[in-house]
N, C-alpha and C positions, 0 to 999 in steps of 0.2 A: 689051268696051268699058268704059271708066271713066266713071262717072257722079258728079255732084257735088251735094251737098245742104247745106242749112243746118238748124239746130236751133231749136226753139221750146220754151222751158222755162217752165212755170207759167201762161203767158198768151200771147195773140197780141200780139206787139209790132210794130205797123205800121211804126214808124220803122226797126227792125232789118230787117224784111222788105224795105222799099223800098231800103235801103242795101246789104244783103248778097246779095239774091237777084237773079241775072241771068237773066232768062227765056230768053235764047238759049243759055245754057250750063249751067244747073242743071236738074235733073229732079225734085227733091222736097224734102220737109221731114220731119224727125223730130220727133215730139211727145213730151213727157215731163212728168209731175208737175203736171198742170193741177188746179186746185181749183174751177173754175167751168165747168159744161157749156156755158154760152153762149159762152165763149171757144173751146171746141173746135168749136162750130157755126160760128163765124166762119171758121175755117180750112177746114172742110169745104165751106162755101159758096164760099170762094176757090178751093179745089181744083177744084170743079165748073166755075168760071168759067175757070180758067187751065189745067186739065187736067194738073196736076202729080201726082206720086206721094206717098203718105203712108207713113211708117214710124213704128212705135210703140216707144218706149223705156219699158219697164215702170217705174212705172205711168203709164198715160195719164191716168187720173182718180185722184188721190191718195187720196181717201176710200175707195176700193174695198178697200184692204188696210192692215193695221196697221203693216207695216214698209216700208222703202224698196224692198226686193227680196223676191221669194218665196224662202223658205228651203227649197228643194227638196232640199237635201242634208242637212237636219237629222237629227240622231240620234234625235230625238223623232218617232215615227211620226205622232202627231196633228198635229204642226206640219207635217210633210210633206204630210199630207192637206189641211190648210187652205191651204197654199201652192199645191198643185195646183188646188184649187177656185178660188183667186184667178187663177191662170194661165188656166184654162178660161174664166172670166168675161171676162178680158181678150181672149182669142181670139174669144169670141162677139161682143164689141163691135168688134174689129178687122175681123171679116168684114162687119159691117153698114156699115162705112165704106170697105170695099174697100182695107184696108191691105195693103201689099206685104210687110211683114215685122214681126215682133215680137221685140224684143231684151230679154234678161234677163241679169243678171250671173251669172257662174259662176267658181268655185264659191261658193255661199252656203248655210250660213255658210262663211267663209273659214277654211281650216286654216292656222294660223300657228305658226311657231317662236318661242316666247315669249322666247327668248334674244336676239332681234334688237330693234332700236330702233324699235318700232312707234309710239312717241310722236310721230313725225313725221306720222302719219296720224290723222285724226279719224273715228272710227266712229260711225255714227248710233245704234247700239244694241249692248249687250253680247251680244245674240243673234246679231250679225252675224259673230262670230268664235268659233272653238273651238281650243283648244290641240292641237297636233300629237300630243302624248302621249295625249290623250283620244280621238283619232280614228285608230285603227290603219290602216295602208295597205290591208290586205285588205278592211276594212270600207268604206273610201273607194272603192276600186276597184269593189267590188260595187255600191255605191250609185250611183256614176257610170254604170256600165253600165245599171243599171235606169233611171236618169234619161234617158239617151240613147235608150233603147228607147221610153220613154213619149213623149218629145218628138218622136221620129221619127214615131210613130203619130199624134200630134196634128197635126203639120205636114201629114201626108197627109190626115187627116180634114178639116182646115179649109182646105187649099190655101194656107197662109200660111207663108212662110219663117221658121223660128225661128232666131235668131242668139244665140250665147252670147258676151257681152262678157267677156273674160278679166279676172278680178279679181286681188286680191293673192294670187297662188298660191304654193304651197310646192313642195318637191322632188318630191312625188308627181306633179306635172304637168310640171315642167321638167327632171327627170331621167328616164332610162328612156324607154319607148315608149308608156306608157299613153294619153297624149293623142292621139298619132297613130293608135294602134290604134282608139280610140273614133271618131275622125273618119273613118277608113277604113271601119270596120264600119257606120257610120251616116252615109252620104254626104248625107242630107237635112239634117243639122245642119251649120251653118256657124258661123264665129266672127267676132268683132269684135276688132281690135287697137286699143287706145287708146294713142297715142304717149306721152302725159303719164303715164298710170297706170303703164305699164311702166317708164318712166324713174324714177319714184318708187321702185318695187320694186327696181330695180337699185342705187339708192343706199342702200337699207335692207339688202339681202341680197347680200353680196359673192359668193355662190355662183351667183347668177342671172346668166346670160350673155344680156343683152338681145338683141343682134343674132343670136345663134345661135338663140334662141327664135323671133324674128321670121322668120328664114329658114326654119325648120322649119314654121312655121304659115302662111306666106304663101299657099301653094296652097289652103289650106282657108278662106281669108278671104273673107267676103262684104262686109264693111264695115270701114272705118277711121274711128275718131274721132280727128280731127287737131287738136292744139293743142300748145302748149309750156308748160313749167313750170320754175321754177328751184328747185333743191334744194341748200341749203347746210346751215347749222346749223338751218334751219327751211325749210318750204315757202313759196315766194313766187310771185307772179305766175301764179296758176292760170288756166287757160283763156286763156292769152296766144296771140295769133295766131302762126303759124309764119312767121318771117322769116329769110331767108338769112343776114343779118348776125349772127344769134344762134347759128349752128351750132357755132362754136368758142369761145363765151364760157363762162367757168367756171360750173358749176352748171346750165346749160341742157341740154336734150336735144339731141343731134346729129340734128336732123331730116333733114339731108342724107343721112346714112348710113341712117336709117330708111326714107326714101322710096326710096333707091337699092336697098336690100335687098328691099323689097316689090316694086318694079316689075320687078326682075330675075326674079321668080318668078310674078307675077300682075298683069295689067292689067285683068282682067275683074271689077271690083269697084266698090264705091261709097265715096266719100270724103265724110264729113260734117265740115264745118268747125265743130268744137265749141269755138268761141272767142268771146271778147268783142271784137268788132270796134270797139267804142267806145273801145278803148285805143289805137288807131292812126289814122293819117290816111287819107284816101281814097286817096292815092297809095300808101301802104304796103299797104292792102288789095288794091289792084290788083296790086301786086308779089307779094303773098302768093299770090293766085290763079294768076298767070302762072308763078311759080316751081314750085308744086306740079304744075300741068298739064304742065310741061316734062318731068317724069319719066315721064309716062304716055302722052303723045302728042306729035306734032309741033306746035309752036306757030307 
């Protein structure tokens, strides 16, 4: 069964909740990057009143860790250990609020081919990336397997689904079979496909086949982060709602093909509308919801 969620970033936005969340059709909220614990408590209180589900996008509480994402694939062992401690701390809190899942970006740091035009992207820290030539495939493979083993054990221990949101990946993960091998060997670990993030990568790296990757990964997918974005000589309109009329417009992601590819392989997943609904009208928001739903169930 397909479930639908909205996101809350940094604080509880009552206006967004009232407009975006349809109690009869939506099942939960994903929380991320809060800076005030009282804001988190507001949503937990609301959850108890309305009985919806909670997902966490690391970090739930921003001050808990020095970087935006846990650098669990760092070549620095001490950094690896600090990242794991931050992850465990997040899982501890997730359990106390009965969170359904915890999402982290993978891989972090991102291994990138420095010959490509990464200036289109804005990285929050130089620690967030490492050059491909400095991170040999064999080392990456072994670190990834170690990570999947750790995460699988933690997921079992805490009873919380751990989800890996695919980051800006390189050929180590989109060529060959490594990614599928890891997900097959560690079935407790699932992934998140971000429609906009993968579109940006496809515009940077001509070797990356967006829809082939989505088709291969769809059966392992637990969550979709759904929004559109326009990429031309620069990135524009980030977190724009998915609208049918944009599917064939220059620079925009072909969301029609994305949703069709995913739905042909998997309908037992969650779809998080990771968009700025304030950019469109009420009628367009209703059209957005109905269009997406049409791919996964009878309307």
